C-alpha positions, 0 to 999 in steps of 0.5 A, a space after each residue: 563289864 568286859 565279858 558283857 561287852 565281848 559277848 554282845 559285840 561278838 554275838 552281833 558280829 556273828 549273827 548280824 543283829 544285836 544280842 538280846 539280853 537273854 543271849 548275853 545272860 546265858 553266855 555269861 553263865 555258861 562261861 562263868 560256870 565252865 571256868 568254875 568247873 575247870 579251875 575251881 574259881 568263877 571267872 566273873 564272880 557274880 550272883 545268879 538266880 535260877 529262873 525257868 529259862 536258866 541262870 540269870 545274872 542278878 544285878 544285870 537282870 534286875 537293874 539293867 544299868 547302862 555303863 561306859 561299856 554297854 547299854 540296855 536298849 528296849 526294842 519291839 520284836 516282829 510280834 510287837 513284844 518289848 525285848 531288851 538288847 545289849 548294845 556294846 559301846 566299846 571294844 572289850 578289854 580282854 587283858 582281864 581274861 586268860 588265854 584259856 578263858 578267851 578260848 572258852 568264851 569263843 567256843 561258847 559263841 562258836 556253838 550258839 552265835 550263828 544263824 542256825 542256833 536257837 534261843 531254845 538250844 542255848 537255854 537247854 544248854 544252861 539247863 543241862 550243863 550248869 549243875 548249880 542251876 539244876 540244884 537251885 531249880 529243883 529246890 525252888 518249890 513254887 518260887 519263880 526265881 531262886 538264888 544259885 550257889 557256886 558251891 552247887 557245882 561240885 560233888 562235895 564227896 569228891 576231893 579233887 584239886 579243882 574242888 580244893 581251889 574252890 574251897 580256898 576261894 570260898 575261905 578267902 571270901 570270908 576273910 574281912 578286908 581291912 580298910 586303911 586311911 591314907 595316913 595308915 598306909 
C-alpha cells in the first residue's frame, strides 16, 4: 500500500496531474523486479500477470479496492474514454523500505515522471527490462493475460549470490506456517 501511495503521490507532484493506474502499475513492476534482480528478493512480493502493455499487479488490477492509503477514481479523458487514476490519501510510510529501495523508486520516477515522458516509453521499459514479463509473454499462446513468475528473472545456469538469495526466498515460501492459539503462546 505504501509503494502504491508513494508512486501515485510523487507522480502527481512531479507531473502536476493525477497518476493513471497504468503508470502506478508499471512503476510497481519496475521497482519490484529491479530489487529482485539486485537482491534476490522482491520488494513487494505481489503476483503479476503479463499483458500486452506490460506487467500488471493482479490484485490491484482485478479488484481495484480502495484502501486507507489510496483510492481508485474513474475519470473521462479528453477523448471521452473512461480511465482510472490512483488517488493517494495519505503520506506513504517509507520506513518499510531501505534507503536503496527508496533510491530505486526515486530513480524510476526521475526517468518516467516528468512532462516529457510518455506512457509508451514506460511500457517499453517494462517490456525491455523485466525478463519475467518477456518469458511469460513469449509462452502465452493466444491468451491476453498470463501469470508471471519471479523465477523467470534469473538464468538458472548462473549460480550467483543473488540467485542463491532468491532460492532461499522461494524455499521459505514453501515452509508451512504454524498457527498457535493464544493459549499455546
